[in-house]
N, C-alpha and C positions, 0 to 999 in steps of 0.2 A: 504493499500500499503506500510506503513513504517513498519507493522507488517511483511508484506512478505520479505521486504528488511532484516529486522534483522534476521528472519528465514533462508533466503538465505545466509548471513553472517556467521551466525553459523553452519549452513551444509558445507559450504567451509572450515571453520577451523577446523571443525572434521574430514573431510576428509584428510586434508592435516596432521593432527595429526597422524591419522592410517597409513598413508602413511610413514610418518617420521619413527615411530616405526615397521613397519612391512618391509619396503623396505631395510633397511640398519640396519643390525644386529650389535649391540657394545655389548662388552662384557668388565667387569673387571673381571681380573684373579689375582692369587697370582704368577703367573710365568711371568707378563710383569710389565713395569714400569708406564704405563698408559692404558687409554682406547684404543682400537683398534678396526677395522673393519676387519670381517673375509672375505677372500678373496675367490672366487669361486676356488675349487681345480683344476680348468682346467688350471690355470695361473702356471708359474714358478715365482720364487721369486729371486730378484737380488739386491746386495748391491756392491758398487763401493768404493773401500777403496785406495784414491788417495793419493800418497805420493811422487811426483814429485817436488824435493826442488830446485826449482829456486832461485837465490840471491835476486830478486826482487819479488818473489811469486805472480804472477800476478792472478787475477781473471779469473776462468775457467768455462766453461758450459760443460753440460753431455747431450749426444744425445744418445737415444735408438732407432735403426732402423730410424735414419733420423730426429727423433723427439725430440724437447729440452724438457728434464723432470727436469732439475733444472734452478734455476735462475743462474746469473754470481756471485755466492756465494763461489764457492770451490776452496779452497787452500790447501796447503800441509797438511797432518795429518788429512784428512777429510773423514769420512766413510759416504757415501750418499746412501740413506737419513738415518736418525739417527744417532747415535754416540756412544758415551760411555764416557771414562775418559781419561783424557789428551789429547784429541783431538779438533778439531773445531767442529762446528755443535751442534746438539743434543743430549739428553742422553735417548733414545729409541731404541728400537730393530727393528725399520723401515726396510723394504723391498721394492722393486719396483715390482707391478706384471707385468710380461711381457708374451707374447704370447710364448708357448714353440717352441723349434725349434732353428733354426739358427738366432742369437739375435746379431746385430751389434751394437759396441758400439764405440763412439767417443768422445775423451775429447779434446777440444779447447779453445783458447782465440777467443773471438766473436769481430766483429767490434763493435765500441763503440756504445750502444744504440740500438743494434739490435741481433739478434740470427743467423746472418751470419757469418760462421767461417772465422776469419781472419788468424790465425795459428794453424795448427793442431799438436797436443800434442802427442795423441795416439789414436789409433785404433786397434781394433781388432772383431773378431767374436766367438762368445762363443755359444755352443751348450747346449740347456736346456731342460728339461724335465718336464711335468706338474706335481704340488705338491711338486716339490723339490725347496730347497733354494741353493743360490750360492753366492759367495763372490769373487769378482774379485780385487786383490790386484794390482795396478800400482805402479812402483816404478823407479827410475832414474840410469841409467849408462850411459856411452857413447851414448848408445842406449836404448831407453826405453823399459823396459819389464814386464811382468804380471804374476801373478800365480792366476789360477783360482781354486777354492776349492768348492766342495759340502759339504756343513754344515749338521751337524748332530743337530736336535734341540730338540731332545726327552729330556724330562725334567729330570734332576737326582732326587735321593731321598731326601726327606725332611732333612736339615741339611747339604746337600753338595751343591757342585759347580763344573761344568764341564768347563775345558779350551782346548785350543789349541794355539800353540805358534809360529809364523811365523817370519823370518828373511827378512827385507826389508832393511837392511844396506849394500850397494854395496860394500863399502869398508873395511868390517869385514867379512872374509871367513867363519867363524861360530861362533855361540853365545851361552853362556849359560845362562839359565834362574833361578833367584833365589827367594825363599821367605824367607825371613830373612836369615839365613846362610845355608839354604838346596836348593840344585839344584832340579829343577821339571822338566826342559827338557834341554838336553845337546847337545851339538854339532851339533846345528841346522843351515845348511848351508845357504847362500844367496838365496832365493825364494825356501826355504825349509819350510816345516810345521812339527811340532812335532805330535805325537800320541797324543790322547785326554787322559787328566789326571785330576783326581778328589781330590778337597780337602775337608775338612770340614770346616763349618762357625766357628768351635771353634778356628780356627787359629786366628781369631781376638783377643784371648786373649794370644797368642804368639808374632806373628809379622804380620804386615800388609805391610811391605816394600818389593816391588817387585825390583829385581837389575838384569840389564843385563852386562856380562863380555864377553870378548873374550873365545872363548874354551879353556878350559885348565887353564886358569888363577885363581891364588889361590882365595880362597874365601875372604881373607883379603886384596885384591889387589885392585887398584882404580877402581870404577865401570865406565861404560859408561855412564849409565843414573839410575836413580832410581825413584821410584813413590810410594805414600804412600797413601792408601785410603781404609777404611774399607768398602767402597761401591763395592770393587771387590770381598767380600766375601758374597753377598747376597744369602740367600738359594734358592736353585733350579732354577739359572740362567745359563745360558751358555754364555760364553765369547770367543773371540779370542784377544789373548794379541799378540801385535806386537812391534817389534823394527825397528825404522826409523830414517832418519838423516845420518849423516856421521862422523865417529870418527875423533876428530882433530878438529872439527868446533866449533866455540863457539857462532856465533850468534843464536838468537832465531830462524830462520825458518829453519837452517840446520843443526844444533846441534842433538847430538842423544836423543832419547826419547824412553821410554817404555809405551805404551798406551793400551787401551782395547775398544773393543766396544761389543754391545750386539748380539748374535747370536739369544738369546730369553732371 
C-alpha cells in the first residue's frame, strides 16, 4: 500500500511538471528585460499611461470592461502595467491582454478597501484589433484628455534603439526633445506624438542626457526637465518618451518630467 501511495504521488508530481512546462510557454529573449508569457495572438495588448497630476496624487484603480485589473496603486506618471525609467511602477515592457473590439477603460478613486468606484477620474472606449499593441496616454487639463496610439513593436537592428516622443504637458503648447545638444523630436504639440526615430547605442559614448524645452527655445536655455540614464540606450529596445507635469510647478508630483516606458 505504501509503495502504491508513493507511486501515486510521483505520478501526480510528474503530471504537474509536464503541465507547467507545456501549458504556459515562457521565453527569455534579448529584446525583453525579463521572462514573459506569449499571449495568444487573438488578443489585443493595452498599456495605460496615467499622468493626471492631482495636488494630493490619490491612488486610483484601472478597470477594463468593468473589471478591475489593477490594485489601488496607480499614481501620476505611472504606465500600467510595466513601466520604464523616471516613472512609478516596474521596469518591464508588460501590456494587458484584452479582447479585441470595443474596450471600455475606466480610471477611478475607489471606496476605501473596495473596488467600488467612488470618484470617476476618466473613462473612454478604445477600438482594438487582435495581435496589435496599444498605449493610452491619459493626462490632465481643465477636462481630462487622452491620446491613443497603436504601437510599432518591431525590433530594430542590433546596435540601435527606436523611440517616439509625446507631449503630455497641458501648459506647454509644443516641446522639443534633445539628446545632449541635438534635437531628436521638434515642435511636438500637446497630445501630439512624434514620428519614430532611431539612435545608435554608441550614443552612450557621447551623451545620455535627455532634455525637454519649449519648442523653439535655444539649446542653451533653461530646460523644463532632464533625465540621464544609459539604460535608455539598450540595443534592440523600443521606447516611448513622454513629457509630463506642469511648467512652473516645483512639487514632486506636478513638476515637469521627461520619462520612458518600454514598448518592447
